[in-house]
C-alpha positions in Angstrom: 81.4 -120.0 -29.8 78.5 -117.6 -29.7 78.8 -117.0 -33.4 78.5 -120.7 -34.0 75.5 -121.0 -31.8 73.8 -118.1 -33.7 74.6 -119.7 -37.0 73.2 -123.0 -35.8 70.1 -121.2 -34.6 69.5 -119.5 -37.9 70.1 -122.8 -39.8 67.7 -124.6 -37.4 65.1 -122.0 -38.0 65.3 -122.5 -41.8 65.1 -126.3 -41.4 62.1 -126.0 -39.1 60.3 -123.8 -41.6 61.1 -126.3 -44.4 59.6 -129.2 -42.4 56.1 -127.9 -43.1 56.6 -128.9 -46.7 57.8 -132.4 -45.8 54.6 -133.7 -44.1 52.7 -134.8 -47.2 51.8 -138.4 -46.5 48.1 -138.8 -45.9 45.9 -141.8 -44.8 43.8 -143.4 -47.6 40.6 -141.6 -48.6 38.5 -144.6 -47.4 38.9 -143.7 -43.7 37.0 -140.4 -44.2 33.9 -142.3 -45.4 30.9 -143.3 -43.2 29.4 -145.7 -45.7 31.6 -148.7 -46.6 29.6 -149.8 -49.6 30.1 -146.5 -51.4 33.9 -146.5 -51.1 35.7 -146.9 -54.5 38.5 -149.4 -54.9 41.1 -146.7 -55.5 40.2 -145.1 -52.2 41.3 -148.2 -50.2 44.7 -149.1 -49.1 45.1 -152.4 -50.9 47.7 -155.0 -51.9 49.5 -154.5 -55.2 47.1 -155.6 -58.0 49.7 -158.0 -59.5 50.4 -159.8 -56.2 49.3 -163.4 -56.4 51.6 -165.0 -53.9 52.3 -163.5 -50.5 55.5 -164.4 -48.6 56.3 -163.5 -45.0 58.9 -160.9 -45.9 56.5 -159.2 -48.4 53.8 -159.1 -45.7 56.3 -157.5 -43.3 57.5 -155.0 -45.8 53.9 -154.0 -46.7 53.0 -153.7 -43.0 56.0 -151.4 -42.4 54.8 -149.2 -45.2 51.1 -149.1 -44.4 50.4 -149.9 -40.8 48.9 -146.7 -39.3 50.2 -147.2 -35.8 53.7 -147.5 -37.1 53.2 -144.4 -39.3 52.3 -142.5 -36.1 55.7 -143.4 -34.7 57.4 -141.8 -37.8 55.5 -138.5 -37.4 56.3 -138.5 -33.7 59.9 -138.3 -34.9 59.0 -135.4 -37.2 57.4 -133.5 -34.3 60.4 -134.2 -32.0 62.8 -133.0 -34.7 60.9 -129.8 -35.1 60.9 -129.3 -31.3 64.7 -129.8 -31.3 65.2 -127.2 -34.0 62.7 -124.9 -32.3 65.0 -124.9 -29.2 67.7 -123.2 -31.2 65.4 -120.3 -32.2 65.6 -118.9 -28.6 69.1 -117.8 -29.5 67.6 -115.5 -32.2 66.2 -112.0 -31.5 62.5 -111.3 -31.2 61.5 -108.5 -33.6 58.2 -106.7 -33.4 56.7 -103.7 -35.0 53.8 -101.4 -34.1 51.7 -98.5 -35.4 49.7 -96.2 -33.2 47.0 -93.7 -34.2 45.5 -91.4 -31.6 43.7 -88.1 -30.9 44.0 -85.9 -27.8 41.7 -83.1 -26.9 42.5 -80.6 -24.1 39.6 -78.3 -22.9 39.9 -76.2 -19.8 36.7 -75.8 -17.7 37.7 -72.3 -16.5 38.6 -69.6 -19.0 42.1 -68.2 -18.8 43.9 -71.3 -17.7 45.1 -72.1 -21.2 44.1 -72.6 -24.8 41.9 -75.5 -25.8 43.8 -77.8 -28.2 43.2 -80.9 -30.3 46.1 -83.1 -31.2 46.5 -86.0 -33.7 49.3 -88.4 -33.3 50.7 -91.1 -35.6 53.7 -93.2 -34.5 55.4 -96.3 -35.9 58.2 -98.3 -34.3 60.3 -101.3 -34.2 61.5 -103.2 -31.1 64.2 -105.9 -31.0 64.9 -108.0 -28.0 67.7 -110.6 -27.7 68.4 -112.8 -24.7 72.1 -112.7 -24.3 72.4 -115.0 -21.3 69.9 -117.0 -19.3 72.1 -119.1 -17.1 72.3 -121.9 -19.6 68.6 -122.7 -19.6 68.5 -122.7 -23.4 71.5 -125.0 -23.6 69.9 -127.5 -21.3 66.6 -127.3 -23.2 68.5 -128.0 -26.5 70.2 -131.0 -25.1 67.0 -132.3 -23.6 65.2 -131.8 -27.0 68.0 -133.6 -28.8 67.6 -136.7 -26.6 63.8 -136.5 -26.9 64.3 -136.6 -30.7 66.6 -139.7 -30.3 64.0 -141.3 -28.0 61.3 -141.0 -30.7 63.7 -142.6 -33.2 64.2 -145.5 -30.9 60.4 -145.7 -30.3 59.9 -146.0 -34.1 62.5 -148.7 -34.2 60.8 -150.5 -31.4 57.4 -150.2 -33.1 59.0 -151.7 -36.2 60.5 -154.6 -34.2 57.1 -155.4 -32.6 55.2 -155.0 -35.8 57.5 -157.4 -37.7 57.1 -160.0 -34.9 53.3 -159.6 -34.8 53.1 -159.9 -38.6 55.1 -163.1 -38.4 52.8 -164.5 -35.8 49.7 -163.5 -37.8 51.1 -164.9 -41.0 52.0 -168.2 -39.3 48.5 -168.4 -37.9 47.2 -168.3 -41.5 49.5 -171.2 -42.4 48.3 -173.1 -39.3 44.7 -172.6 -40.2 45.4 -173.8 -43.8 47.1 -176.9 -42.4 44.0 -177.5 -40.1 41.9 -177.3 -43.3 44.0 -179.9 -45.0 43.9 -182.2 -42.0 40.1 -181.9 -41.6 39.6 -182.4 -45.3 41.8 -185.6 -45.3 39.9 -186.9 -42.3 36.6 -186.3 -44.1 37.8 -188.2 -47.2 38.9 -191.1 -45.0 35.6 -191.2 -43.1 33.6 -190.9 -46.4 35.5 -193.8 -47.9 34.8 -196.0 -44.9 31.2 -194.8 -44.8 30.6 -195.8 -48.4 32.3 -199.2 -48.0 30.3 -199.9 -44.8 27.0 -198.9 -46.5 27.8 -201.5 -49.2 28.5 -204.1 -46.6 25.3 -203.2 -44.7 23.3 -203.6 -47.9 24.4 -207.2 -48.1 24.2 -207.8 -44.4 27.9 -207.9 -43.8 28.0 -204.9 -41.4 25.6 -203.7 -38.7 23.8 -200.4 -39.0 25.8 -199.1 -36.0 28.9 -199.1 -38.1 27.2 -197.1 -40.8 26.0 -194.6 -38.2 29.5 -194.5 -36.6 31.1 -193.4 -39.8 28.4 -190.9 -40.5 29.0 -189.3 -37.1 32.8 -189.3 -37.7 32.3 -187.7 -41.1 30.1 -185.0 -39.6 32.6 -184.4 -36.9 35.4 -184.0 -39.5 33.2 -181.6 -41.5 32.6 -179.5 -38.3 36.4 -179.4 -37.8 36.7 -178.2 -41.4 34.2 -175.4 -40.8 36.2 -174.3 -37.7 39.4 -174.4 -39.6 38.0 -172.3 -42.4 36.8 -169.8 -39.9 40.2 -169.7 -38.3 41.7 -169.2 -41.7 39.6 -166.2 -42.7 39.9 -164.5 -39.3 43.6 -165.0 -39.3 43.7 -163.3 -42.7 41.7 -160.5 -41.2 44.2 -160.0 -38.4 47.1 -160.1 -40.9 45.3 -157.6 -43.2 44.8 -155.2 -40.2 48.5 -155.3 -39.4 49.4 -154.7 -43.0 47.2 -151.6 -43.0 44.7 -152.8 -45.6 41.5 -150.8 -45.2 39.3 -153.5 -46.7 40.3 -155.6 -43.7 40.8 -158.7 -45.7 43.3 -160.3 -48.1 41.8 -161.3 -51.5 41.1 -165.0 -52.0 43.2 -164.8 -55.2 46.3 -164.3 -53.1 47.9 -167.6 -52.2 50.0 -168.5 -49.3 52.8 -171.2 -49.1 52.2 -174.5 -47.4 53.4 -175.2 -43.9 56.9 -173.7 -43.3 59.8 -176.1 -43.0 60.0 -178.3 -40.0 63.8 -178.0 -40.0 65.1 -175.8 -37.3 68.5 -174.4 -36.6 70.9 -175.0 -33.7 71.3 -171.9 -31.6 74.6 -170.4 -30.3 75.3 -169.9 -26.7 72.6 -167.8 -25.0 75.2 -165.2 -24.0 75.5 -164.3 -27.7 71.8 -163.4 -27.8 72.0 -161.5 -24.6 74.9 -159.4 -25.8 73.1 -158.8 -29.1 69.9 -157.7 -27.3 71.6 -155.3 -25.0 73.4 -153.7 -27.9 70.4 -153.6 -30.2 67.1 -153.3 -28.4 65.6 -149.9 -29.2 63.3 -150.0 -26.2 66.3 -150.2 -23.9 68.0 -147.4 -25.9 64.8 -145.4 -25.5 64.8 -145.9 -21.8 68.4 -144.6 -21.6 67.4 -141.6 -23.7 64.6 -140.9 -21.2 67.3 -140.8 -18.5 69.2 -138.2 -20.4 66.0 -136.2 -21.0 65.3 -136.2 -17.3 68.9 -135.3 -16.5 68.8 -132.2 -18.7 65.4 -131.2 -17.3 67.0 -131.4 -13.9 70.0 -129.3 -15.0 67.5 -126.8 -16.5 65.7 -126.5 -13.2 69.0 -125.6 -11.5 69.7 -123.0 -14.2 66.5 -121.3 -13.4 68.1 -120.0 -10.2 70.5 -117.8 -12.3 70.1 -114.3 -13.8 69.0 -113.4 -17.2 70.6 -110.7 -19.5 68.6 -109.2 -22.3 69.6 -106.7 -25.0 66.9 -104.3 -26.2 66.8 -101.9 -29.1 64.0 -99.7 -30.2 63.3 -97.1 -32.9 60.2 -94.9 -33.3 59.0 -92.3 -35.8 56.1 -90.0 -35.0 54.0 -87.3 -36.6 52.3 -84.8 -34.2 49.6 -82.4 -35.3 48.1 -79.9 -32.7 45.3 -77.4 -33.4 44.8 -74.4 -31.0 41.1 -73.4 -31.1 41.4 -69.9 -29.6 43.8 -68.6 -32.1 43.2 -71.0 -35.0 46.8 -72.1 -35.3 48.1 -75.5 -36.3 51.4 -76.9 -35.3 52.9 -79.9 -37.1 56.2 -81.7 -36.5 57.8 -85.1 -36.9 59.9 -86.8 -34.3 62.4 -89.6 -34.5 64.1 -91.4 -31.6 65.9 -94.6 -30.9 67.2 -96.4 -27.9 69.2 -99.4 -26.9 70.3 -101.0 -23.6 70.8 -104.1 -21.5 68.7 -105.3 -18.6 69.7 -107.8 -16.1 67.0 -109.6 -14.0 67.6 -112.0 -11.2 64.7 -113.5 -9.2 66.1 -114.0 -5.7 62.9 -115.5 -4.2 59.9 -117.0 -5.9 58.0 -118.6 -3.0 60.0 -121.8 -3.2 58.6 -122.8 -6.6 62.0 -123.1 -8.3 63.4 -125.2 -5.4 60.3 -127.5 -5.5 60.6 -127.8 -9.3 64.2 -128.8 -8.9 63.3 -131.5 -6.4 60.6 -132.8 -8.7 63.0 -133.0 -11.6 65.6 -134.7 -9.4 63.0 -137.3 -8.4 62.0 -137.8 -12.1 65.6 -138.4 -13.0 65.9 -141.1 -10.3 62.6 -142.6 -11.5 64.0 -142.7 -15.1 67.1 -144.5 -13.9 65.0 -147.2 -12.3 62.8 -147.4 -15.4 65.9 -148.1 -17.4 67.0 -150.7 -15.0 63.5 -152.3 -15.2 63.7 -152.3 -19.0 67.2 -153.9 -18.9 65.8 -156.7 -16.8 62.9 -157.1 -19.1 65.2 -157.5 -22.1 67.2 -160.2 -20.3 64.0 -162.0 -19.3 62.5 -161.8 -22.8 65.7 -163.1 -24.4 66.0 -166.1 -22.0 62.3 -166.9 -22.5 62.5 -166.7 -26.3 65.7 -168.8 -26.4 64.2 -171.6 -24.2 60.9 -171.4 -26.2 62.7 -172.0 -29.5 64.9 -174.8 -28.1 61.8 -176.5 -26.6 59.8 -176.0 -29.8 62.5 -177.5 -31.9 62.6 -180.6 -29.7 58.8 -180.9 -29.9 58.9 -180.7 -33.7 61.4 -183.6 -33.9 59.5 -185.7 -31.4 56.1 -185.1 -33.1 57.6 -185.9 -36.5 58.6 -189.3 -35.2 55.3 -189.8 -33.4 53.3 -188.9 -36.6 55.2 -191.6 -38.6 54.4 -194.2 -35.9 50.7 -193.1 -35.6 50.2 -193.1 -39.4 51.7 -196.5 -39.7 49.6 -197.8 -36.8 46.4 -196.3 -38.3 47.0 -197.9 -41.7 47.6 -201.3 -40.0 44.5 -201.0 -37.9 42.5 -200.0 -41.0 43.7 -203.1 -42.9 42.9 -205.3 -39.9 39.4 -203.7 -39.6 38.8 -204.4 -43.3 40.1 -208.0 -42.7 37.7 -208.3 -39.8 40.4 -208.8 -37.1 39.9 -205.4 -35.5 36.8 -203.7 -34.3 35.4 -200.3 -35.2 36.3 -198.9 -31.8 40.0 -199.5 -32.4 39.8 -198.0 -35.8 38.1 -194.9 -34.4 40.9 -194.6 -31.9 43.6 -195.0 -34.5 42.1 -192.4 -36.8 41.6 -189.9 -33.9 45.2 -190.5 -32.9 46.3 -189.7 -36.5 44.3 -186.5 -36.7 45.6 -185.5 -33.3 49.2 -186.2 -34.2 48.9 -184.3 -37.5 47.4 -181.3 -35.6 50.0 -181.5 -32.9 52.8 -181.5 -35.4 51.3 -178.5 -37.2 51.1 -176.6 -34.0 54.6 -177.6 -33.1 56.0 -176.3 -36.4 54.1 -173.0 -36.2 55.2 -172.6 -32.6 58.8 -173.2 -33.6 58.6 -170.4 -36.2 56.8 -168.1 -33.8 59.5 -168.8 -31.3 62.1 -167.9 -33.9 60.3 -164.6 -34.6 60.1 -164.1 -30.9 63.8 -164.6 -30.5 64.6 -162.3 -33.4 62.4 -159.6 -31.9 63.9 -160.1 -28.4 67.4 -159.5 -29.8 66.3 -157.0 -32.5 68.1 -159.1 -35.1 65.4 -159.2 -37.7 
């Protein structure tokens, strides 16, 4: 068993040393600059130059590759892995060497007590110390470091889960803003057409000036909605670009997005299926359970600190001694070689209560970790139920608003025909057009909310 441990320690040491060659990924050069206008294109983190059409899956893949916050999670794994391997190195001996140079001068203040001498000494040595037994402190530290490594892996998985969900939401916001632009543009065209027709009627005295001013006002209002939608579009692209790790903070205008996502939803299975999936998959829950194991082995380590420690020591020394006696003018030279080995056993019987209080602290932290895992378990259940109901509700709203939009569009067209025929007033036409714009906007929101709810449910169950 001990032979296997020593072999593992040696292997871990080699792997730990090799890790220094693995950390080669660096952030883009642009982030080191203080003047944005002087940054070259090749210094930015940008989209592939041949990308002309950005899909959701592509945006998510690029975000996973480039997002700096997510990259931090990866290097946290690298650090935790190195810490785990480092825990094995405590099974290996500590080897140190030394060289000493010195001069010694003996001079008696009263004559006759002895000859005055001057000595020169040169010694070199090697010391080896190996901890043979430490009451299983090292074993507990290794197990704790192993679970710490696993915890960082789950933290990266959780960061990926949340990043993909956030990218989906940001991407859908871009599509929503594009839909708002189309709605505002269609409203402008409708108001512009009525304005021109009314101006012609006003010119021949068939329509009052108030009708002309009404359509001018409605056109201006639609144009204002267009500007707001365009602003939402560019800021939504900024948010998406940030999540994708693009240092320019924007997505080029040459990159196109699809139209509104499909309004067709899917029927969900029983909620228990999603609850089971979440409890089996959620990395944040797994991470909370790993935190319990870390706290458990920290507690065991605090108990092991009450035990004895056995060390093996070995030393070898070579010395050259040169002594000159002044009274007779003689010089003595000799070399000396010695070595030693032995075991020492140390056992601290009382340390002022520090070890006991540390044990109680670790015990409390273990209990705290247990409750934190319970809290995370409840959070997972709550998030799945919320996401499930959100999707079901959003799907119902999409179906309802699709039907409502058909009714409102037909009603607006009828009112418009009746207004042109003179049987309906301008107020009713304004109401009908406002209802149409509202219905189109509501449906767009409903479709986007449904897709956001789907991303939320996928994230809640980690089934992306």
